[in-house]
C-alpha positions as CSV (number, residue, x, y, z in Angstrom):
1,M,-16.5,7.6,-1.1
2,G,-15.3,5.7,2.0
3,Q,-15.7,5.6,5.8
4,D,-13.2,6.4,8.6
5,M,-12.3,2.8,9.4
6,S,-9.5,2.5,12.1
7,E,-9.2,-1.2,11.3
8,S,-8.4,-0.4,7.7
9,R,-5.7,2.0,8.7
10,E,-3.9,-0.8,10.5
11,L,-3.4,-2.8,7.3
12,D,0.1,-2.8,5.9
13,I,0.2,-1.5,2.3
14,P,2.6,-3.6,0.1
15,G,5.3,-1.9,-1.9
16,W,4.1,-3.4,-5.1
17,L,0.8,-1.5,-5.1
18,T,0.7,1.0,-8.0
19,S,-2.1,3.2,-9.4
20,T,-2.6,0.9,-12.3
21,L,-3.2,-2.1,-10.1
22,A,-5.4,0.0,-7.8
23,S,-7.5,1.1,-10.8
24,D,-7.7,-2.5,-12.1
25,A,-9.0,-3.7,-8.8
26,T,-11.9,-1.2,-8.9
27,G,-12.6,-1.5,-12.6
28,G,-11.5,2.1,-13.1
29,E,-13.5,3.6,-10.2
30,G,-11.9,6.1,-7.9
31,V,-9.5,7.7,-10.4
32,L,-8.9,11.4,-9.9
33,E,-9.0,13.2,-13.2
34,G,-6.6,15.9,-14.3
35,L,-4.0,15.6,-11.6
36,A,-0.3,15.0,-12.4
37,P,2.8,14.4,-10.3
38,L,5.0,17.4,-9.8
39,R,8.1,15.3,-10.5
40,T,8.6,11.9,-12.1
41,G,9.3,8.8,-9.9
42,Q,6.9,9.7,-7.1
43,L,5.0,6.8,-5.5
44,V,2.8,6.9,-2.4
45,A,0.2,4.5,-1.0
46,G,-1.2,5.9,2.2
47,Y,-4.3,6.8,4.2
48,A,-6.0,10.2,3.6
49,S,-6.6,13.3,5.7
50,T,-8.8,15.8,4.0
51,V,-9.4,19.6,3.7
52,T,-11.5,21.8,1.4
53,V,-10.2,25.3,0.6
54,A,-12.0,28.3,-0.8
55,E,-11.2,28.8,-4.5
56,G,-7.7,30.2,-4.8
57,D,-7.3,30.5,-1.0
58,N,-4.9,28.5,1.2
59,Q,-5.9,29.5,4.8
60,Q,-7.6,26.2,5.5
61,L,-4.6,24.4,4.0
62,R,-2.4,26.1,6.6
63,E,-4.8,25.1,9.3
64,A,-4.8,21.5,8.1
65,A,-1.0,21.6,8.2
66,G,-1.1,22.8,11.8
67,R,-3.5,20.0,12.8
68,G,-1.1,17.4,11.3
69,P,-1.8,14.1,9.7
70,H,-5.0,12.9,11.3
71,P,-5.9,10.2,10.4
72,G,-3.5,9.8,7.5
73,R,-0.2,11.2,6.0
74,V,-1.6,11.9,2.5
75,L,-3.4,15.2,2.5
76,V,-6.2,15.5,-0.1
77,V,-7.0,19.1,-0.8
78,A,-10.3,19.9,-2.6
79,G,-11.9,23.1,-3.7
80,S,-9.8,25.0,-6.2
81,P,-9.9,23.3,-9.6
82,A,-10.7,26.4,-11.6
83,S,-8.6,29.1,-9.9
84,R,-5.5,30.7,-11.6
85,R,-4.0,31.2,-8.2
86,A,-1.6,28.8,-6.6
87,V,-3.0,27.2,-3.4
88,M,0.4,26.0,-2.2
89,G,4.0,27.2,-2.4
90,D,7.3,26.1,-0.9
91,L,6.7,27.5,2.6
92,V,3.3,25.8,3.1
93,A,4.7,22.6,1.6
94,T,7.7,22.7,3.9
95,Y,5.4,23.1,6.9
96,L,3.3,20.2,5.7
97,Q,6.4,18.0,5.4
98,N,7.7,19.1,8.9
99,Q,4.3,18.2,10.4
100,G,4.6,14.6,9.1
101,F,2.7,14.6,5.8
102,Q,4.1,12.3,3.1
103,A,2.2,13.6,0.1
104,V,-0.3,16.2,-1.0
105,I,-3.1,15.5,-3.6
106,L,-4.2,19.0,-4.6
107,D,-7.1,19.8,-6.9
108,G,-5.6,23.1,-7.8
109,R,-2.3,24.8,-8.7
110,V,1.1,25.2,-7.0
111,R,4.0,27.6,-7.3
112,D,7.7,27.7,-6.3
113,V,8.1,24.5,-8.3
114,G,11.9,24.3,-8.1
115,E,11.8,24.4,-4.3
116,L,8.8,21.9,-4.1
117,R,10.7,19.4,-6.2
118,S,13.6,19.5,-3.7
119,L,11.4,18.5,-0.8
120,N,10.7,14.9,0.3
121,L,7.0,15.8,0.2
122,Q,5.4,14.3,-2.8
123,V,2.8,16.5,-4.8
124,W,0.1,15.8,-7.3
125,C,-1.7,18.8,-8.6
126,R,-3.7,20.3,-11.5
127,G,-1.0,22.7,-12.7
128,V,1.4,25.5,-11.8
129,S,1.0,29.3,-11.5
130,P,3.1,32.2,-10.2
131,I,0.0,33.9,-8.8
132,A,-0.2,33.9,-5.0
133,S,-3.2,32.5,-3.1
134,T,-5.5,34.7,-1.0
135,K,-5.8,34.1,2.7
136,Q,-9.4,35.0,3.4
137,G,-10.4,31.7,4.8
138,G,-13.4,29.5,3.9
139,G,-13.5,25.8,3.2
140,R,-13.6,23.1,5.8
141,L,-11.2,20.8,7.7
142,G,-11.8,17.1,7.5
143,G,-14.9,15.3,6.4
144,E,-15.8,14.0,2.9
145,V,-14.4,16.1,0.1
146,E,-15.0,16.2,-3.7
147,C,-11.5,16.1,-5.3
148,A,-11.0,15.9,-9.1
149,G,-14.4,14.1,-9.5
150,V,-14.0,11.6,-6.7
151,T,-15.5,11.7,-3.1
152,V,-12.7,11.1,-0.6
153,A,-13.2,10.6,3.1
154,P,-10.6,10.6,5.9
155,G,-9.2,7.1,6.2
156,D,-9.6,6.2,2.5
157,L,-6.5,4.8,0.8
158,V,-4.7,6.9,-1.8
159,V,-2.4,5.3,-4.3
160,A,-0.5,7.7,-6.6
161,D,2.4,7.5,-9.0
162,D,3.4,8.6,-12.5
163,D,0.3,7.1,-14.0
164,G,-2.2,9.0,-11.8
165,V,-4.1,9.0,-8.5
166,V,-6.6,6.3,-7.3
167,V,-8.7,6.3,-4.1
168,W,-10.0,3.2,-2.4
169,P,-12.8,3.4,0.2
170,G,-11.3,2.6,3.6
171,A,-13.8,-0.1,4.3
172,M,-12.8,-2.0,1.1
173,V,-9.0,-1.9,1.4
174,A,-8.5,-5.6,2.3
175,Q,-10.9,-6.8,-0.4
176,L,-9.3,-4.6,-3.1
177,L,-5.8,-5.6,-2.1
178,D,-6.7,-9.2,-2.8
179,L,-8.0,-8.2,-6.3
180,A,-4.9,-6.1,-7.0
181,L,-2.7,-9.0,-6.0
182,Q,-4.6,-11.3,-8.4
183,R,-4.0,-8.8,-11.2
184,L,-0.3,-8.5,-10.4
185,R,0.2,-12.3,-10.5
186,N,-1.7,-12.5,-13.8
187,D,0.4,-9.7,-15.3
188,Q,3.6,-11.4,-14.1
189,E,2.6,-14.7,-15.7
190,R,1.8,-12.9,-19.0
191,A,5.1,-11.1,-18.9
192,A,7.0,-14.4,-18.4
193,T,5.2,-15.8,-21.3
194,L,6.2,-12.9,-23.5
195,A,9.8,-13.1,-22.3
196,A,9.9,-16.7,-23.4
197,G,8.7,-15.8,-26.9
198,G,5.1,-16.7,-26.4
199,E,1.9,-14.9,-27.6
200,L,0.3,-11.9,-25.9
201,R,-2.9,-13.0,-24.2
């Protein structure tokens, strides 16, 4: 979906950016389908690193953890949407957190949910399962991945919270931030009108 743009990664991402504003800026493009936050109140806006795993297998995920957050601290994991196996549990999640990742966007299932919710690492996933992953390998580190219906490249911007996950192409971050800010200001004006007893417009 995007390009690995070092200039884009230098941009500061404002704290007001939410998934709804990110989606509004793209007209609904770049929304990952079927993924939900593991706990309420999560919010991340950061640049992506990517990995593709084999269905129900987490060997490449372990290798991505070992490599660390290059180029970004949000790890987007593709490749296991249909498996009943959990691709990530508490040990791999702890390792990812220790390596400097801030969040994981996983097109698959997780387990050890109680422990995962106690970590600082934020997780969005397709569901939960007690079934362990295999460790046969397969998949690929880095490069473009297809995650929950969206193509994501290293350096793309990921915005995720309680409402969902949105990806912006790295080359369009500055332009889309301007559009999101316009939408935010418009929404604030409408909210002020309603607070004063005015009509919804």
